[in-house]
N, C-alpha and C positions, 0 to 999 in steps of 0.2 A: 325234399317234398315230405310234408307231414303225413302220417298214417291217419286215414279217416275211419272212425269206428263204424260198426254196422247199425248201432242204435244210439239214440240221443234222448235227452230230456226235452219235453215240450208241453205246452198247454194246448189242449185240443177242445174245441167247441163241439159238443155232442148233439146239440139241437137247440131250438129256441126255448128260452125260459130264463130261470134265475141263475145265480152264481154257481149252483150245483151242476149246471151244464158245462162249466169250464173245468176240465179234469187235467191235473198235472200228472204226467207219467214219465218214467225214466227209460222205458223200453220201446220208444217210438222209432220205427225204421228211419235211418238217415236217407233223405231224398236222393235218388239217382240223378246224376247230371246228364241231360240230354244234349244232342248236337246243338251248337249255338248258345249253350248255357254255361254258367259258372256256378260253383258251389261256394258259399261263404260260410265261415265260422262266425256266427253272430256274437257281437260283443255288447250291443245295446239296441233297444227297440222302444220308441216312444209310444205312449198310449193316447187314444183319441176317442171322441164321442161316438164315432162310427162303430167302434168295437162294441160299445154298450148297446146301441140301437139295433145293430145286427143280431146280437145275442138275444135281445128281447123281441125281435121281429117287429119293431116299432115303426116301420115305414109306411104301413097302410097301403091302400090301393086307390086309384082314381075314383073307383066306385064306392069304396068303404074305407074312410080314413082310420077306422079302428081295427081293420083286418090285420092279422099277423102276416107280415110280409117283409122281405129283406130289401137291401139297398137297391138292388137292380130289379126294378119292378117288371120290366119286360125282358123275357129271355133269361130267367134266373139261372145263375151259374153256381150258386152256393150249394155244396153238398157236405154232408157230415160223415165222419168227423172232419173238422177244418181247423187248421192252425191260423189264427188271426195274427195281426201285427203288421202295420204298414211301414213304420219309420225305422227300418233296420239299417244298422251300420255294422260292418265286419270286415274280415280279411278273406280274400279269395284263396281257397285251399285246393281246388280242383277245377279243371275246365273240360268242357265237352268237345266233341269233334268239331273242327273248324275254328277253334279259339286258340290263340297263341298262348303257349305255356308260360311265356314271359309275364303274363298277367298274374300268375300265382304269387301271392304275397302282397298284392296291392290292398291298401285299405280303401274301402268304397262306401259311399252312401247310396242307398237303393232308391231309384225312381220307381215307386210302387205301382204306377199306372200300367194297366194292360190296355193298350190303345185300340187294337183291333182294326185300325185304319192307317193308311200311309200319310194322310194329311193331318192337320191340327184340329179337325172336328172332334168334339167330345160326345157326339150323338150315340156312340156305341162303346163308351168307356167302361172299363171294369178295373178291378184292382187286386193286388196280391194281398192275401188275407181274406179274400172273398171268392174270386174266381179260381184261385190257386193258393197254396199254402204260403203263409207269411213268416214273420220274424220272431214270434214268441216261442222260440226253440233255440237249440244250440247250433243248428245248421239250417241253411235255406238255399234252395236252388232257384235260379232266376235267369232270364235272358241276359246275355253278356252286355247287350247295349243298354240295359237298365242299371248296370253297376258303374257308378261314377267316382273317379278319384277326385277329391276336393283338396285344393292346395290351402291348407289351414293348419294351425297349431292347436286347434280345439281338440278336446278329448273326445273319445267315442261317444260318451254319454251326452256331451254338449252337442255334438253333431246330430245325434238322434232326436233332438228337439225340433228340428226345422221342417222335415220333409212334407208331411201331409198338411200341417197347420199353415206353414208359410206359403206352400204352393197354392193352397186354397185361398189364402189371403191375397196373394199376387193376382190370381185370376179374378177375384171379386173386384179389386181396384182397377184392373185392366178393363173389365166389362163396363164398369161405371165411369171409365175415362177420367179418373181423378187426376187433376193437374196441379202443378205448382201454384201456390197461393190460395188454393181452394180449402174449404173447411169441411172435414168429415166427422160425423158423429159415429162412434164405434160402440155398439152394445156388446155385452159379454166380454168386456175389454181385458179382463184378467186371465182369460183362458188362452189356450195355445194359439188359436186363430186370431182372437182379438188382439193379443199382445203382438202378434205378427203384423196385423193391419196397422197398428200404431207405428211400428218401426218402418214398415214399407211406405206408409204415408209420408213420414219424415224424409225418407230416402228420395221421394219424389218432390220434396219441397212444399208439401201440403201441410195443413194444420189439423192435427187430430184432437178431438175431445172424447174423453173416455166416459162410459157409463158402466158402473161396476158396483159391487157390494161395499158397504162401509168397512173401513179398516184396510182397504187396498189402495187408498189414494196416493200415498207416497210412492208405492211401487209403480203406479201408472205414470206419475210425473217423472220418475227416474228413467223410464224407457222412452219418454218423448211426448207424452200427452201434454197439450197446452193447458188443459183444465180438466177437472174431474167432476162428474155428477154422480151421486150415489143414490141407490135405491132408498125410497122413503124420504127424499130431500124435498118435501113439499110438492107443489104442482110441477109435474115433469116437464111440460112444455116451457114453463117460466124458468125452471132451473137450467134448462139447456140454453135458453136465451141469455141468461145471466152469465153462464160459463163462456159463451161465445162473444160476450160484450156487445150484443146486439147485431153482430155480423150474421149474414145469411148462412144457413147450412146448405152446402152444395150437394153433398152426398151423405146418405145414411148407409153404413155397413152393418147389417143387422144379423146377429147370431142368436137372438132371444125370441122374437115373435111374441106370441101370447097376447095378453091384454094391452100391451103398449103399441101394437102395430099401427092403429089409426093415429095415435099421437105422433108416431114417427113420420107419418105422411103430413101431418099438420106442421111439423117442425121444418120439413123441407121447403126451400124456396121454390117459387114457380120455375118450372123446367128443371127441377132438381132430379137427382137419380137415387133410387133405392136399390141396394143389392143385398142378397141374402144367401147364406150357405148353411143355415142351421136354424133351429127353433127350440132351444132348450127349455123355454117357458111355455111352449105349446105350439104345435104345427098348424092348427086350424084357427084361423083368425077372421074377424069381420072387416070387410073392405067396403067403404063408401065410394062407389065408383065416381060419384060426383067430385070428390076431392081429387081423385086421380086425373079425371079428364079436364076439370076446370083449371087445375094448376099445371096441366101439360107435363105430368110426371112420367118418368121412365121407371119401370120395375124390372129388375133382372134377377133371375135365379142362376146360381152358380155352384159347381161342384168339381173338386179336383183342379186340374190344370193340364196344359198341353206340354209337349216336348219343349217348345220354345219358352214357356213359362218356367219349366224346371231349369233350363240353362240360365235364365235370368236369376233364379234363386241361387244357383251356384256362384254366379258373379257377385251377388250381394254378399255372400258369405266370404268369398275370397278377397273382396275389397274392404271388408270390415264395416259394411254399412248396416248390418244387423248383428245382434248378439244373442246368445242362447239364454234362456230362462229356465233353469232346472228347478222344478218345484218339489222333487223328491226322487229317490232311487230305491228300487225294490228288487230283491232276488226273484227269479222266475218261480221258485217254489212257493213264494208268498203272493201269488198272483191275485187271489181273492181279496187280500188286504189292499193290494195296490188298486184294484178296481173299485173297491168300497170307498177308499179315500178319494179316488178320482171323482166318483159320483157326488161326494160331499162338497166338492168345489171350494175347499178352504185354502187352496194353494194359488200361486201365481205362476203362469207359464205352463210347463209340461212335466208330467210324471214319466219316468223312464224305467223300464224293466231290463235287468241284465241276467244272463245265465249265472247260476249259483257259483260255478267255478270262477267266473270273472269277479263276482262279488267277494269271494274268499281271497282272491289274489289282491284285490284293492285293499282289503282290510289288513293284509300282511305287508302292504306297501310295495308289492312287486308287480 
């Protein structure tokens, strides 16, 4: 059994605000492992939009969309300092009371959700990196049931690209009931969730059309998009119709929002389904209710996923139905650069942060 140090390196969020609120320290206490928990030595952790929005306090309230508020609007569980990071992968190095010591040494992917209920309802969901510390650190404690061995030859960095993005994507498509043969328009398609939706749509036998920035067309086609529409490609509604060869759009999986929202509803066929888990171009939109009710549309909001969704995600990975898209790897000590590059959105897939010791070992080839 390896010796666990008393302190570790970690990036802690000290409050809402700019990048200066993210502080890298080498003397953060290693978390104590409680009964029913395991301690993992983190080897990689993927980055998500939620990290940025929580730092900025950009979630608003139902009464004031511009208010500084965190992800969990009701019953906030965020306290400072907080170690963010949901998509952690690592090896179990210690176990708490009630957990078999045989688990020590397992490589695990973390189901980051804090479910708070025994059933699959997400009404009271929370997550690691918000309600408790996450994976932007050298060590992370978590409930043993959330640490999953995945039968794959993928590297730790590759495995760290899936969790939050693909779990979110799976839940979105499940709620929208995307079926084989149907066509889905995916906005924000080059990001973690968007690229996950494209692959998961193909795994269902559905036909994905990607909407993304110019220059990313080849990458979208490579991961399974049937066609690509780029920003600025003339009239948006007409461009989508051309890309779909006139076929109806059954589902819109939207991660953009903003000014294109009403166009997305125009694009949907009658009785089509709209699902969203993000709004990177603007969360406050104009909705013509007549379009919604005269076309018999369904609108779904979605966030994270259930235990069952996570088990499906593991199955997709183990069966080789989805593949990782690593857009960049950064040492933990360069976290500000990592998040700055993340915000610029010039990559495809996911950015991954690794502890500096892991980065040094990789550079040495060990």
